[in-house]
N, C-alpha and C positions, 0 to 999 in steps of 0.2 A: 504493500500500500504506500510505498515510498513515492513522493512527488516533490519536484523542485527543491531538493535538499541543498543546503549550503555546502560548499565543497572547499572550505578553507584548508590550509596546510598545517594549521596549528594542531598540536596533539589533542586528540579527544580522549585517548587513554594514554598511559605512560609510554607505550611503544607503538601506538596506532594513531594515525590521523583519522578524521571522520571519513575521508575517502577510502582509506584502508578498511575501516569498520564496515562501511556500506558495501564494498566490493567483496570482501573475504568472509566477514562474519555473518551478516544478515542473511545471505542466501543459504547458509549452512543450518539455519534454525527456522523451521516453518513458522513458529509463533512470531518471530521477529519479522520475517518476510511479509506476514499477513497483517502486521499491526503498526510497524514503525512509521512515523511521519515527522521528518525533520523540516518539512516545509510549512509547518504550522506558523501562524502569526506569532511573532516574538521569539522564534527559534534562534535567530542570529544573536540576539541579546542574551538569551539563556546560554548559548554555547560560549559566548565570550565570558560570561560569569563563571561557567564551569572551568574554563581554561585558567582563570585567576584564582580558583579555589584550592586551598589546602585544608584537609580535614584531620582531625585527631586520630582517625582510623587509617590513615595512609601508612604509617609506620610508628614504631616506638619513639622515633625522633620527633614526631609531630604530636604524639599522645600515647595511644595504646594499641595501635594497629597490629603490630606483630604479635604481641602477647594475646590480644583478643583472638586473632586467627588461630593461635596455638591452642587456646581453650576450646575453640569451636571444632577442633578435629574430632572430638567425641560428640557426635550429633545427638546422642541419646539423652544428654544431661537435661535439656529443656524440652524434650519431646512431649511430655504430658501436657504442658500448656500449648505447645504448637499444634498438637492434634486437635485440641478443643477449638483453637482459633480457626483452623482449616474447616472444621465441621460447621462453624458459624458462617464462614465465608462461602463454602460450597457444600451444603448439607448433602448427606448421603441420599442416593436415589433408591427407589424400590427395586429397580431393574438395572443395576450397574453394568451388567455384561453387555447390554444393548445400547446404553447411553454413550454419547460422544464424551470424551474427557473434557472437563472444564479447565480453563486457563485462569490461574490466580496470579495477579500481579503482586509480588512482594516488594512494596515500594521502598522499604528500608532494608533490603535483603543482604547487605554486606557482601561476603564472598560466596553466598548461596547456602547458608546454613539450613534454612527450611527446606530448600530443594533437596539437599543431601539427606536431611533427616527423613523425608518421605521415602527416599530410595532405600535408606539403611534400616528403617524401623517399621515401615508400613507397606509390605508387599500388596496389601489389599487396596491401597490408594494409588499405586504407581500408574495404573491404567485409567484411573478415574479423575485424577487431579494433576495437571501440569503446572509447574511454577515458572514464571518469568521473573528473574531476579533483577531488581533495579537498585541503584545506590548512587549517592553523590560522589563517593570516593572512586577515582579512577583506578587506584591500586586494588580496591576490593573487587570491582567489576572485572578487571583483567584477570584476577585470580579465579573468579567464578568461571570465566570463559575458558581458562586453562584446564579446568576440570570437566569441560565438555558441556557446561550448563548454558542455557539461553540467558543472556544478561545484557543490560543496557545502562549506560551512565546517564543519569538525569537527576535534576532536583525535584523534590516532592511537589513543589509549587509550580513546576512547568514540566509536564511529562511529554516526551517525544513519541506519543502514541496517538493514533487516530481515535475519533469518537466511537464508543460502543464496541471496542474490539476485545475487551476482557470480560470474562464471566464474573469475576469478583476482584476486589482490591483489598489488600491487607496492609495496614500501617501499624507496625509493631516493633518492639525492641529497639527503641531509640526515638519514638515520636516526640518526646520532650526536647530533642535536639532541634526540632523545627522551631524557628523563632516565632514568638507569639503573633507577630504581625503577618506571618506567612501561613498560619495554620488554616485560616479560612480558604485561602487559595489551594492549599494541599488537599483539603477535603473536597473542594469543588472540582479539582482536577481528577481526583480518584472517582468521583461520581460521573464525571464526563466520559472517562474511558470505559466504564462498566456498562454492559448491555442493560436494557430494560429488563426488570425481573431479577437482576443480580444484586449482590450485597457488597457493601463497603464496611470493613471492620477495623476499628481503631483501638489499639491496646496501649495502656500506659499504667504507671503506678501512681495512685492518688497522692496528692501532695502532703497528706497527713499519714501516709502509710509507713511501716517500718523500712521498706525499700527506699523510699524517698529520703528518709532520715539517714540511712546508710550512705546514700549518695552525698548528702550534705556534710555529714560528720567525718566520713572516712575517705570517700573517693575524691571529693573536691580538693581537700587540702593535701592529698598525697599522690596525685598524678601530675604528669608533665603539663597537660593542658587544662587541668582543673575540670570542674563539672558544674559550672554555674548556669544551670538550665532550669526553667520553670516547669514543674510537672503539672499535669492536668488535675482537675477536680470534677466531681460528678455533675454539678449544675452547669458550669460553663461548657463542659464537654457536650451535654445535650443541646445547649444553646448554639454551639458551633454548627451542628448538623441542621438545626432548625433554620439558622441564618443561610445555610447553603441550599435550603429548599427541600431537604429530604429528612424528615424526623428520624431519630434513632432512639432505641431503647438502650439503657445503660445497665450492665450487669456486673456482678463480681465474679472473678474467675481465679481458681487456684492454679498457680503457675510455678511449681516448685523446681528447685535444682536437685537432681538425683544422680548420685555417683556410686558406682560399685567398687568394692574392694575385697581382697581375700581374707582380711581380718577386720575386726572393729577399728583397730588403730589405723590400718591401711585405708579404710574407707574415710575416716576423718582426715587423714593426711592428704588423700587425693582431693577431697572437697576443698580443703584450705588452699591447695595449689591451684585448683580450678578458679576459685574466687579471686585469688591473687592475680592470675592471668586475665581473667574475664574483665576485671575492673581496673587493671593497671596499677595495683597496689602492692606488687611484689616486694619492692624495696621497704615499704612500711611494714609489711608482714614479717620481713626478715628481722626487724628490730624488736619484734614481740617475743622472740625466743622460739620454742618448739611448738608442736602441734597443739598441746594442751592450751597454751595461751591464745593461739589463733582461734581455736574452737570456742573458747570462752568469749572472745570478742563477737563471734558469729551468734552465739547464744544470747548475748546482750542485745544485739541489734535486730535479731529476727524473731523476737517474741511477738506473737500475734494476738494474744488473748484480749488485750485492751482494745486493739484496733478492731478486731472482729465484733466486739460488743457494740461498736458504733455503726455497724453496717445496717442498712434498711431491712435486710432479710437474714435469717439465721443461716449460718454456714457450718460446714464440718471440716474447715481447714485445719491441718495439723498445726497445733499452737506454737511450736518452737522447733529448733533443730533437733534431729533425732538420728540414731543409728540403730538398725534392726537387721535381723537375719532373714534372708529370703532364699530358700532352696540352698544353693551351694555358694552363696555370696553374702557379704554384709553390705547393706545399703545405707549411705548417708543422705539425708534429705533435709534441705533448707527450705522452709515455707516462704512463698512470696504470694501476696494477694494483689491482683491487678484489677483495674476497672476497664471495661470494654464497652465501646459503643458499637451497636449493630444497626446498620441502616439498610433498608430494602428499597432499591430504586424501582419506582413504579414501572410496570410493563409499558412498552411504547406501542 
């Protein structure tokens, strides 16, 4: 669906110009070939902005890109929440064997964690849901492409996709990084590219949640780029979709971190290492001493009893970090409570 694309020689990805991407990458991925549109109004301006953008997820020199990607090598850690989000975005059909696969745009997809997670953890979804990974970071998108994934570099508030070409759009795991003044545009863009009858799902951590507090108290002061981002809250999140013209329901979603180990101590150690890499706080964790001290910090920040008591509906979220035996492994689980807006675009 490509038409009148800008053809500048500036790098679109670290090792690819836009011409390279259009010539070599887009034809290799049917979902890209059927949906990309770099000829949209404002594309030139958006491309210039991309060329001038450095993100904290490019590398550890700019923030926590390398360590974040290292953490995401195990795609199972966040799968429980990801599966729920995909079910909200593309609900299971009664006859999956005869239905065409749905394409879900993962707007903040990084190097393709959700796409890999579907492949690694959900054989039942592989033929039902196809993920198109989008991200602002050229390094992230290039790494997704290197793994054979369909991926496109674009800002959330200006998508290089034609109208109504996606079955669903997911904004998750970093939505608070979208500047407040750009959030309405991001939601509007997601609704634009989704077909009538499809869903837009937006996930974040409530600004009063334990996760938001961990970002403020631990991540912000102890990472290279800091983490000075405003999280969402329930009322304004609903208002955002109402302003975009498509009302959304806001629900609470249990989105834990789950790590397996051979022993109880190994499970705790692996979880602490995952959190250190995931949030770029490895140097700070090293000052705490061993696993016991790091686990105590996680226990302090991820207690959810008080937060759960404030929620509009009763939940059965695990109240705090725990290690338990499951078959032949020990499981370390860190609870995280997210808020999720689910919008259904009216059929056209």
